[in-house]
Jmol script that loads the backbone (N, CA, C; Angstrom):
load data "model"
ATOM      1  N   MET A   1      21.249  27.379 -81.593  1.00  0.00           N
ATOM      2  CA  MET A   1      21.205  28.520 -82.573  1.00  0.00           C
ATOM      3  C   MET A   1      20.108  28.392 -83.547  1.00  0.00           C
ATOM      4  N   LEU A   2      19.791  27.176 -84.138  1.00  0.00           N
ATOM      5  CA  LEU A   2      18.808  27.009 -84.906  1.00  0.00           C
ATOM      6  C   LEU A   2      17.411  27.192 -84.307  1.00  0.00           C
ATOM      7  N   ASP A   3      17.163  26.897 -83.148  1.00  0.00           N
ATOM      8  CA  ASP A   3      15.846  27.060 -82.240  1.00  0.00           C
ATOM      9  C   ASP A   3      15.609  28.388 -82.322  1.00  0.00           C
ATOM     10  N   ALA A   4      16.624  29.503 -82.228  1.00  0.00           N
ATOM     11  CA  ALA A   4      16.386  30.843 -81.899  1.00  0.00           C
ATOM     12  C   ALA A   4      16.106  31.402 -83.139  1.00  0.00           C
ATOM     13  N   LYS A   5      16.463  30.953 -84.267  1.00  0.00           N
ATOM     14  CA  LYS A   5      16.271  31.599 -85.553  1.00  0.00           C
ATOM     15  C   LYS A   5      15.013  32.290 -86.067  1.00  0.00           C
ATOM     16  N   GLY A   6      15.408  33.567 -86.121  1.00  0.00           N
ATOM     17  CA  GLY A   6      13.992  34.279 -86.686  1.00  0.00           C
ATOM     18  C   GLY A   6      12.933  34.272 -85.680  1.00  0.00           C
ATOM     19  N   LYS A   7      13.184  34.020 -84.165  1.00  0.00           N
ATOM     20  CA  LYS A   7      12.229  34.065 -83.362  1.00  0.00           C
ATOM     21  C   LYS A   7      12.606  35.328 -82.255  1.00  0.00           C
ATOM     22  N   GLU A   8      13.493  36.048 -82.432  1.00  0.00           N
ATOM     23  CA  GLU A   8      13.870  36.751 -81.576  1.00  0.00           C
ATOM     24  C   GLU A   8      13.168  38.351 -81.911  1.00  0.00           C
ATOM     25  N   PRO A   9      12.872  39.332 -80.898  1.00  0.00           N
ATOM     26  CA  PRO A   9      12.488  40.640 -81.488  1.00  0.00           C
ATOM     27  C   PRO A   9      13.919  41.272 -82.105  1.00  0.00           C
ATOM     28  N   PRO A  10      13.854  42.167 -82.884  1.00  0.00           N
ATOM     29  CA  PRO A  10      14.865  42.732 -83.386  1.00  0.00           C
ATOM     30  C   PRO A  10      15.640  43.695 -82.375  1.00  0.00           C
ATOM     31  N   ILE A  11      16.772  43.946 -82.502  1.00  0.00           N
ATOM     32  CA  ILE A  11      17.549  44.951 -81.476  1.00  0.00           C
ATOM     33  C   ILE A  11      16.882  46.307 -81.753  1.00  0.00           C
ATOM     34  N   VAL A  12      16.813  46.787 -82.939  1.00  0.00           N
ATOM     35  CA  VAL A  12      16.234  48.087 -83.181  1.00  0.00           C
ATOM     36  C   VAL A  12      15.035  47.795 -84.208  1.00  0.00           C
ATOM     37  N   PRO A  13      13.905  48.347 -83.978  1.00  0.00           N
ATOM     38  CA  PRO A  13      12.706  48.032 -85.018  1.00  0.00           C
ATOM     39  C   PRO A  13      12.886  48.637 -86.219  1.00  0.00           C
ATOM     40  N   SER A  14      12.380  47.981 -87.213  1.00  0.00           N
ATOM     41  CA  SER A  14      12.775  48.372 -88.538  1.00  0.00           C
ATOM     42  C   SER A  14      12.242  49.864 -88.852  1.00  0.00           C
ATOM     43  N   ASN A  15      11.251  50.269 -88.109  1.00  0.00           N
ATOM     44  CA  ASN A  15      10.678  51.587 -88.258  1.00  0.00           C
ATOM     45  C   ASN A  15      11.608  52.738 -87.561  1.00  0.00           C
ATOM     46  N   GLN A  16      12.715  52.243 -86.743  1.00  0.00           N
ATOM     47  CA  GLN A  16      13.419  53.255 -86.301  1.00  0.00           C
ATOM     48  C   GLN A  16      15.018  53.090 -86.397  1.00  0.00           C
ATOM     49  N   ILE A  17      15.302  52.064 -87.596  1.00  0.00           N
ATOM     50  CA  ILE A  17      16.636  51.674 -87.829  1.00  0.00           C
ATOM     51  C   ILE A  17      17.385  53.222 -88.587  1.00  0.00           C
ATOM     52  N   GLN A  18      16.647  53.678 -89.522  1.00  0.00           N
ATOM     53  CA  GLN A  18      17.327  55.032 -90.145  1.00  0.00           C
ATOM     54  C   GLN A  18      17.616  56.024 -89.148  1.00  0.00           C
ATOM     55  N   GLU A  19      16.866  56.420 -88.185  1.00  0.00           N
ATOM     56  CA  GLU A  19      16.959  57.389 -87.013  1.00  0.00           C
ATOM     57  C   GLU A  19      18.163  56.953 -86.344  1.00  0.00           C
ATOM     58  N   THR A  20      18.121  55.519 -85.892  1.00  0.00           N
ATOM     59  CA  THR A  20      19.323  54.991 -84.940  1.00  0.00           C
ATOM     60  C   THR A  20      20.757  55.146 -85.627  1.00  0.00           C
ATOM     61  N   MET A  21      20.499  54.916 -87.062  1.00  0.00           N
ATOM     62  CA  MET A  21      22.050  54.693 -87.617  1.00  0.00           C
ATOM     63  C   MET A  21      22.215  56.095 -88.002  1.00  0.00           C
ATOM     64  N   GLU A  22      21.474  56.946 -88.088  1.00  0.00           N
ATOM     65  CA  GLU A  22      22.057  58.449 -88.147  1.00  0.00           C
ATOM     66  C   GLU A  22      22.696  59.111 -86.870  1.00  0.00           C
ATOM     67  N   GLN A  23      21.885  58.659 -85.905  1.00  0.00           N
ATOM     68  CA  GLN A  23      22.431  58.832 -84.490  1.00  0.00           C
ATOM     69  C   GLN A  23      23.928  58.310 -84.119  1.00  0.00           C
ATOM     70  N   MET A  24      23.967  57.167 -84.768  1.00  0.00           N
ATOM     71  CA  MET A  24      25.364  56.645 -84.483  1.00  0.00           C
ATOM     72  C   MET A  24      26.446  57.149 -85.214  1.00  0.00           C
ATOM     73  N   MET A  25      26.085  57.544 -86.274  1.00  0.00           N
ATOM     74  CA  MET A  25      27.233  58.056 -87.332  1.00  0.00           C
ATOM     75  C   MET A  25      27.552  59.450 -86.574  1.00  0.00           C
ATOM     76  N   ALA A  26      26.546  60.248 -86.062  1.00  0.00           N
ATOM     77  CA  ALA A  26      26.716  61.824 -85.604  1.00  0.00           C
ATOM     78  C   ALA A  26      27.508  61.476 -84.430  1.00  0.00           C
ATOM     79  N   ALA A  27      27.149  60.403 -83.560  1.00  0.00           N
ATOM     80  CA  ALA A  27      27.828  60.429 -82.120  1.00  0.00           C
ATOM     81  C   ALA A  27      29.383  59.871 -82.481  1.00  0.00           C
ATOM     82  N   GLN A  28      29.609  59.043 -83.657  1.00  0.00           N
ATOM     83  CA  GLN A  28      31.177  58.712 -84.029  1.00  0.00           C
ATOM     84  C   GLN A  28      31.687  59.693 -84.838  1.00  0.00           C
ATOM     85  N   GLU A  29      31.239  60.763 -85.329  1.00  0.00           N
ATOM     86  CA  GLU A  29      31.483  61.727 -86.278  1.00  0.00           C
ATOM     87  C   GLU A  29      32.076  60.961 -87.262  1.00  0.00           C
ATOM     88  N   MET A  30      31.373  60.044 -87.979  1.00  0.00           N
ATOM     89  CA  MET A  30      31.728  59.525 -89.204  1.00  0.00           C
ATOM     90  C   MET A  30      30.852  59.047 -90.222  1.00  0.00           C
ATOM     91  N   LYS A  31      30.943  58.784 -91.434  1.00  0.00           N
ATOM     92  CA  LYS A  31      30.374  58.276 -92.548  1.00  0.00           C
ATOM     93  C   LYS A  31      30.576  57.023 -92.858  1.00  0.00           C
ATOM     94  N   LEU A  32      29.753  56.161 -92.661  1.00  0.00           N
ATOM     95  CA  LEU A  32      29.745  54.725 -92.867  1.00  0.00           C
ATOM     96  C   LEU A  32      29.892  54.424 -94.493  1.00  0.00           C
ATOM     97  N   LYS A  33      30.363  53.347 -94.979  1.00  0.00           N
ATOM     98  CA  LYS A  33      30.549  52.983 -96.084  1.00  0.00           C
ATOM     99  C   LYS A  33      29.186  52.318 -96.607  1.00  0.00           C
ATOM    100  N   PRO A  34      28.744  52.400 -97.677  1.00  0.00           N
ATOM    101  CA  PRO A  34      27.331  51.977 -98.014  1.00  0.00           C
ATOM    102  C   PRO A  34      27.228  50.442 -97.610  1.00  0.00           C
ATOM    103  N   ARG A  35      28.198  49.673 -97.974  1.00  0.00           N
ATOM    104  CA  ARG A  35      27.953  48.061 -97.623  1.00  0.00           C
ATOM    105  C   ARG A  35      28.279  48.274 -96.108  1.00  0.00           C
ATOM    106  N   SER A  36      28.794  48.802 -95.391  1.00  0.00           N
ATOM    107  CA  SER A  36      28.598  48.711 -93.844  1.00  0.00           C
ATOM    108  C   SER A  36      27.388  49.145 -93.119  1.00  0.00           C
ATOM    109  N   ALA A  37      26.882  50.202 -93.859  1.00  0.00           N
ATOM    110  CA  ALA A  37      25.629  50.603 -93.263  1.00  0.00           C
ATOM    111  C   ALA A  37      24.418  49.424 -93.442  1.00  0.00           C
ATOM    112  N   ILE A  38      24.486  48.932 -94.800  1.00  0.00           N
ATOM    113  CA  ILE A  38      23.659  47.865 -95.057  1.00  0.00           C
ATOM    114  C   ILE A  38      23.816  46.637 -94.061  1.00  0.00           C
ATOM    115  N   ARG A  39      24.967  46.332 -93.706  1.00  0.00           N
ATOM    116  CA  ARG A  39      25.312  45.293 -92.822  1.00  0.00           C
ATOM    117  C   ARG A  39      24.839  45.542 -91.494  1.00  0.00           C
ATOM    118  N   ILE A  40      25.026  46.844 -90.963  1.00  0.00           N
ATOM    119  CA  ILE A  40      24.457  47.293 -89.711  1.00  0.00           C
ATOM    120  C   ILE A  40      23.028  47.274 -89.745  1.00  0.00           C
ATOM    121  N   GLY A  41      22.442  47.660 -90.508  1.00  0.00           N
ATOM    122  CA  GLY A  41      20.952  47.784 -90.579  1.00  0.00           C
ATOM    123  C   GLY A  41      20.388  46.399 -90.669  1.00  0.00           C
ATOM    124  N   ASP A  42      20.997  45.464 -91.279  1.00  0.00           N
ATOM    125  CA  ASP A  42      20.302  43.874 -91.270  1.00  0.00           C
ATOM    126  C   ASP A  42      20.816  43.520 -90.076  1.00  0.00           C
ATOM    127  N   ILE A  43      21.630  43.606 -89.331  1.00  0.00           N
ATOM    128  CA  ILE A  43      22.024  42.924 -88.147  1.00  0.00           C
ATOM    129  C   ILE A  43      21.293  43.349 -86.855  1.00  0.00           C
ATOM    130  N   LEU A  44      21.039  44.847 -87.025  1.00  0.00           N
ATOM    131  CA  LEU A  44      20.260  45.301 -85.966  1.00  0.00           C
ATOM    132  C   LEU A  44      18.791  44.962 -86.288  1.00  0.00           C
ATOM    133  N   THR A  45      18.320  44.821 -87.209  1.00  0.00           N
ATOM    134  CA  THR A  45      16.730  44.428 -87.568  1.00  0.00           C
ATOM    135  C   THR A  45      16.502  43.019 -87.642  1.00  0.00           C
ATOM    136  N   SER A  46      17.599  42.157 -87.346  1.00  0.00           N
ATOM    137  CA  SER A  46      17.489  40.675 -87.525  1.00  0.00           C
ATOM    138  C   SER A  46      16.747  40.239 -86.441  1.00  0.00           C
ATOM    139  N   ARG A  47      15.887  39.096 -86.627  1.00  0.00           N
ATOM    140  CA  ARG A  47      15.316  38.445 -85.686  1.00  0.00           C
ATOM    141  C   ARG A  47      15.975  37.009 -85.265  1.00  0.00           C
ATOM    142  N   ASP A  48      17.319  36.963 -85.411  1.00  0.00           N
ATOM    143  CA  ASP A  48      18.154  35.882 -85.094  1.00  0.00           C
ATOM    144  C   ASP A  48      18.967  36.237 -83.667  1.00  0.00           C
ATOM    145  N   ARG A  49      19.103  35.308 -82.898  1.00  0.00           N
ATOM    146  CA  ARG A  49      19.801  35.486 -81.627  1.00  0.00           C
ATOM    147  C   ARG A  49      21.383  35.719 -81.602  1.00  0.00           C
ATOM    148  N   ILE A  50      21.799  34.819 -82.717  1.00  0.00           N
ATOM    149  CA  ILE A  50      23.166  34.683 -82.841  1.00  0.00           C
ATOM    150  C   ILE A  50      23.539  35.215 -84.625  1.00  0.00           C
ATOM    151  N   ILE A  51      24.422  36.148 -84.605  1.00  0.00           N
ATOM    152  CA  ILE A  51      24.693  36.749 -85.858  1.00  0.00           C
ATOM    153  C   ILE A  51      25.988  36.765 -86.032  1.00  0.00           C
ATOM    154  N   ALA A  52      26.754  36.277 -87.217  1.00  0.00           N
ATOM    155  CA  ALA A  52      28.183  36.391 -87.702  1.00  0.00           C
ATOM    156  C   ALA A  52      28.606  37.324 -88.565  1.00  0.00           C
ATOM    157  N   LEU A  53      29.496  38.031 -88.469  1.00  0.00           N
ATOM    158  CA  LEU A  53      30.041  38.939 -89.358  1.00  0.00           C
ATOM    159  C   LEU A  53      31.464  38.632 -90.035  1.00  0.00           C
ATOM    160  N   GLN A  54      31.642  38.375 -91.068  1.00  0.00           N
ATOM    161  CA  GLN A  54      33.079  37.847 -91.729  1.00  0.00           C
ATOM    162  C   GLN A  54      33.650  38.797 -92.544  1.00  0.00           C
ATOM    163  N   GLY A  55      34.738  39.194 -92.721  1.00  0.00           N
ATOM    164  CA  GLY A  55      35.289  39.717 -93.802  1.00  0.00           C
ATOM    165  C   GLY A  55      36.972  39.828 -93.513  1.00  0.00           C
ATOM    166  N   GLY A  56      37.555  40.269 -94.557  1.00  0.00           N
ATOM    167  CA  GLY A  56      39.027  40.245 -94.463  1.00  0.00           C
ATOM    168  C   GLY A  56      39.631  41.512 -93.965  1.00  0.00           C
ATOM    169  N   ALA A  57      40.736  41.532 -93.775  1.00  0.00           N
ATOM    170  CA  ALA A  57      41.516  42.802 -92.968  1.00  0.00           C
ATOM    171  C   ALA A  57      41.141  43.993 -93.614  1.00  0.00           C
ATOM    172  N   GLY A  58      40.827  45.043 -92.878  1.00  0.00           N
ATOM    173  CA  GLY A  58      40.522  46.229 -93.436  1.00  0.00           C
ATOM    174  C   GLY A  58      39.220  46.573 -93.966  1.00  0.00           C
ATOM    175  N   THR A  59      38.294  45.760 -93.968  1.00  0.00           N
ATOM    176  CA  THR A  59      36.978  45.725 -94.526  1.00  0.00           C
ATOM    177  C   THR A  59      36.069  46.524 -93.784  1.00  0.00           C
ATOM    178  N   GLY A  60      36.250  46.740 -92.570  1.00  0.00           N
ATOM    179  CA  GLY A  60      35.211  47.631 -91.720  1.00  0.00           C
ATOM    180  C   GLY A  60      34.691  46.855 -90.679  1.00  0.00           C
ATOM    181  N   LYS A  61      35.178  45.517 -90.380  1.00  0.00           N
ATOM    182  CA  LYS A  61      34.506  44.741 -89.135  1.00  0.00           C
ATOM    183  C   LYS A  61      34.412  45.427 -87.813  1.00  0.00           C
ATOM    184  N   THR A  62      35.450  45.988 -87.550  1.00  0.00           N
ATOM    185  CA  THR A  62      35.561  46.633 -86.082  1.00  0.00           C
ATOM    186  C   THR A  62      34.569  47.829 -86.024  1.00  0.00           C
ATOM    187  N   THR A  63      34.523  48.636 -87.237  1.00  0.00           N
ATOM    188  CA  THR A  63      33.539  49.788 -87.055  1.00  0.00           C
ATOM    189  C   THR A  63      32.170  49.435 -87.159  1.00  0.00           C
ATOM    190  N   VAL A  64      31.859  48.266 -88.051  1.00  0.00           N
ATOM    191  CA  VAL A  64      30.575  47.839 -87.810  1.00  0.00           C
ATOM    192  C   VAL A  64      30.015  47.254 -86.536  1.00  0.00           C
ATOM    193  N   LEU A  65      30.999  46.371 -86.050  1.00  0.00           N
ATOM    194  CA  LEU A  65      30.610  45.813 -84.674  1.00  0.00           C
ATOM    195  C   LEU A  65      30.581  47.021 -83.547  1.00  0.00           C
ATOM    196  N   ARG A  66      31.269  48.013 -83.501  1.00  0.00           N
ATOM    197  CA  ARG A  66      31.187  49.204 -82.553  1.00  0.00           C
ATOM    198  C   ARG A  66      30.007  49.901 -82.841  1.00  0.00           C
ATOM    199  N   THR A  67      29.681  50.249 -84.088  1.00  0.00           N
ATOM    200  CA  THR A  67      28.333  50.806 -84.242  1.00  0.00           C
ATOM    201  C   THR A  67      27.133  49.950 -83.800  1.00  0.00           C
ATOM    202  N   ILE A  68      27.205  48.465 -84.053  1.00  0.00           N
ATOM    203  CA  ILE A  68      26.187  47.642 -83.506  1.00  0.00           C
ATOM    204  C   ILE A  68      26.057  47.750 -82.240  1.00  0.00           C
ATOM    205  N   ARG A  69      27.075  47.570 -81.424  1.00  0.00           N
ATOM    206  CA  ARG A  69      27.195  47.611 -79.963  1.00  0.00           C
ATOM    207  C   ARG A  69      26.681  48.735 -79.402  1.00  0.00           C
ATOM    208  N   GLU A  70      26.989  50.147 -80.022  1.00  0.00           N
ATOM    209  CA  GLU A  70      26.629  51.455 -79.398  1.00  0.00           C
ATOM    210  C   GLU A  70      25.051  51.542 -79.547  1.00  0.00           C
ATOM    211  N   ALA A  71      24.602  50.863 -80.783  1.00  0.00           N
ATOM    212  CA  ALA A  71      23.147  51.088 -80.952  1.00  0.00           C
ATOM    213  C   ALA A  71      22.490  50.293 -80.176  1.00  0.00           C
ATOM    214  N   ALA A  72      22.845  48.898 -79.784  1.00  0.00           N
ATOM    215  CA  ALA A  72      22.031  47.960 -79.268  1.00  0.00           C
ATOM    216  C   ALA A  72      22.089  48.439 -77.487  1.00  0.00           C
ATOM    217  N   GLU A  73      23.144  49.157 -77.259  1.00  0.00           N
ATOM    218  CA  GLU A  73      23.184  49.580 -75.657  1.00  0.00           C
ATOM    219  C   GLU A  73      22.057  50.576 -75.428  1.00  0.00           C
ATOM    220  N   LEU A  74      21.860  51.395 -76.512  1.00  0.00           N
ATOM    221  CA  LEU A  74      20.830  52.371 -76.514  1.00  0.00           C
ATOM    222  C   LEU A  74      19.521  51.611 -76.234  1.00  0.00           C
ATOM    223  N   TYR A  75      19.248  50.484 -76.983  1.00  0.00           N
ATOM    224  CA  TYR A  75      17.800  49.844 -76.796  1.00  0.00           C
ATOM    225  C   TYR A  75      18.224  49.016 -75.559  1.00  0.00           C
ATOM    226  N   GLY A  76      19.068  48.777 -74.691  1.00  0.00           N
ATOM    227  CA  GLY A  76      19.091  48.115 -73.397  1.00  0.00           C
ATOM    228  C   GLY A  76      19.637  46.714 -73.765  1.00  0.00           C
ATOM    229  N   TYR A  77      20.412  46.452 -74.640  1.00  0.00           N
ATOM    230  CA  TYR A  77      20.977  45.061 -74.881  1.00  0.00           C
ATOM    231  C   TYR A  77      22.437  45.290 -74.585  1.00  0.00           C
ATOM    232  N   ARG A  78      22.994  44.105 -74.077  1.00  0.00           N
ATOM    233  CA  ARG A  78      24.283  43.813 -73.921  1.00  0.00           C
ATOM    234  C   ARG A  78      24.895  42.762 -74.782  1.00  0.00           C
ATOM    235  N   LEU A  79      25.948  43.224 -75.542  1.00  0.00           N
ATOM    236  CA  LEU A  79      26.561  42.362 -76.572  1.00  0.00           C
ATOM    237  C   LEU A  79      27.632  41.873 -76.171  1.00  0.00           C
ATOM    238  N   GLN A  80      28.076  40.557 -76.714  1.00  0.00           N
ATOM    239  CA  GLN A  80      29.317  39.756 -76.565  1.00  0.00           C
ATOM    240  C   GLN A  80      29.785  39.609 -77.753  1.00  0.00           C
ATOM    241  N   GLY A  81      31.430  40.129 -77.742  1.00  0.00           N
ATOM    242  CA  GLY A  81      31.832  40.058 -79.286  1.00  0.00           C
ATOM    243  C   GLY A  81      32.835  38.814 -78.932  1.00  0.00           C
ATOM    244  N   LEU A  82      33.038  38.134 -80.072  1.00  0.00           N
ATOM    245  CA  LEU A  82      33.759  36.921 -80.290  1.00  0.00           C
ATOM    246  C   LEU A  82      34.673  36.943 -81.404  1.00  0.00           C
ATOM    247  N   ALA A  83      35.868  36.710 -81.344  1.00  0.00           N
ATOM    248  CA  ALA A  83      36.846  36.791 -82.626  1.00  0.00           C
ATOM    249  C   ALA A  83      37.279  35.383 -82.971  1.00  0.00           C
ATOM    250  N   ALA A  84      37.100  34.958 -84.132  1.00  0.00           N
ATOM    251  CA  ALA A  84      37.551  33.657 -84.653  1.00  0.00           C
ATOM    252  C   ALA A  84      39.354  33.846 -84.819  1.00  0.00           C
ATOM    253  N   ASP A  85      39.736  33.055 -85.365  1.00  0.00           N
ATOM    254  CA  ASP A  85      41.102  32.831 -86.061  1.00  0.00           C
ATOM    255  C   ASP A  85      41.592  33.663 -86.980  1.00  0.00           C
ATOM    256  N   HIS A  86      42.668  33.546 -87.508  1.00  0.00           N
ATOM    257  CA  HIS A  86      43.350  34.241 -88.552  1.00  0.00           C
ATOM    258  C   HIS A  86      42.504  34.500 -89.909  1.00  0.00           C
ATOM    259  N   GLN A  87      41.363  33.830 -89.861  1.00  0.00           N
ATOM    260  CA  GLN A  87      40.592  33.952 -91.048  1.00  0.00           C
ATOM    261  C   GLN A  87      39.860  35.200 -91.248  1.00  0.00           C
ATOM    262  N   GLY A  88      39.963  36.119 -90.399  1.00  0.00           N
ATOM    263  CA  GLY A  88      39.186  37.323 -90.537  1.00  0.00           C
ATOM    264  C   GLY A  88      37.860  37.553 -90.210  1.00  0.00           C
ATOM    265  N   SER A  89      37.292  36.569 -89.118  1.00  0.00           N
ATOM    266  CA  SER A  89      35.913  36.396 -88.682  1.00  0.00           C
ATOM    267  C   SER A  89      35.621  37.113 -87.301  1.00  0.00           C
ATOM    268  N   SER A  90      34.584  37.696 -87.317  1.00  0.00           N
ATOM    269  CA  SER A  90      34.183  38.177 -85.953  1.00  0.00           C
ATOM    270  C   SER A  90      32.631  37.808 -85.882  1.00  0.00           C
ATOM    271  N   ALA A  91      32.335  37.708 -84.360  1.00  0.00           N
ATOM    272  CA  ALA A  91      30.839  37.436 -84.259  1.00  0.00           C
ATOM    273  C   ALA A  91      30.255  38.171 -82.920  1.00  0.00           C
ATOM    274  N   ILE A  92      29.134  38.288 -82.933  1.00  0.00           N
ATOM    275  CA  ILE A  92      28.570  38.855 -81.673  1.00  0.00           C
ATOM    276  C   ILE A  92      27.148  38.252 -81.503  1.00  0.00           C
ATOM    277  N   GLY A  93      26.893  38.110 -80.175  1.00  0.00           N
ATOM    278  CA  GLY A  93      25.613  37.359 -79.705  1.00  0.00           C
ATOM    279  C   GLY A  93      24.848  38.589 -78.704  1.00  0.00           C
ATOM    280  N   ARG A  94      23.543  38.424 -78.891  1.00  0.00           N
ATOM    281  CA  ARG A  94      23.050  39.363 -78.075  1.00  0.00           C
ATOM    282  C   ARG A  94      22.343  38.515 -76.833  1.00  0.00           C
ATOM    283  N   GLN A  95      22.339  39.335 -75.660  1.00  0.00           N
ATOM    284  CA  GLN A  95      21.573  38.475 -74.489  1.00  0.00           C
ATOM    285  C   GLN A  95      20.746  39.561 -73.853  1.00  0.00           C
TER     286      GLN A  95
END
end "model"
wireframe off; spacefill off
backbone 0.3
color backbone group
């Protein structure tokens, strides 16, 4: 994990993130909470291979991960979702 930190191309180029986010929200017919939109943008433009998302019940993790997966698939990625135990953690890794 540490060897690949900051070395991968982003899933979505920074100059395309706003348009991609708007497309995802329109496709899902929803409006994201501001914090969720920030997290999605951060993850989609990250240069890390493995990214973790943690939050308590009802904080929007599933919505965030679904939006990330759909956006990543538009750019030709396949994501794998992993869920930890009762502590409320979820993680995705890109391939």
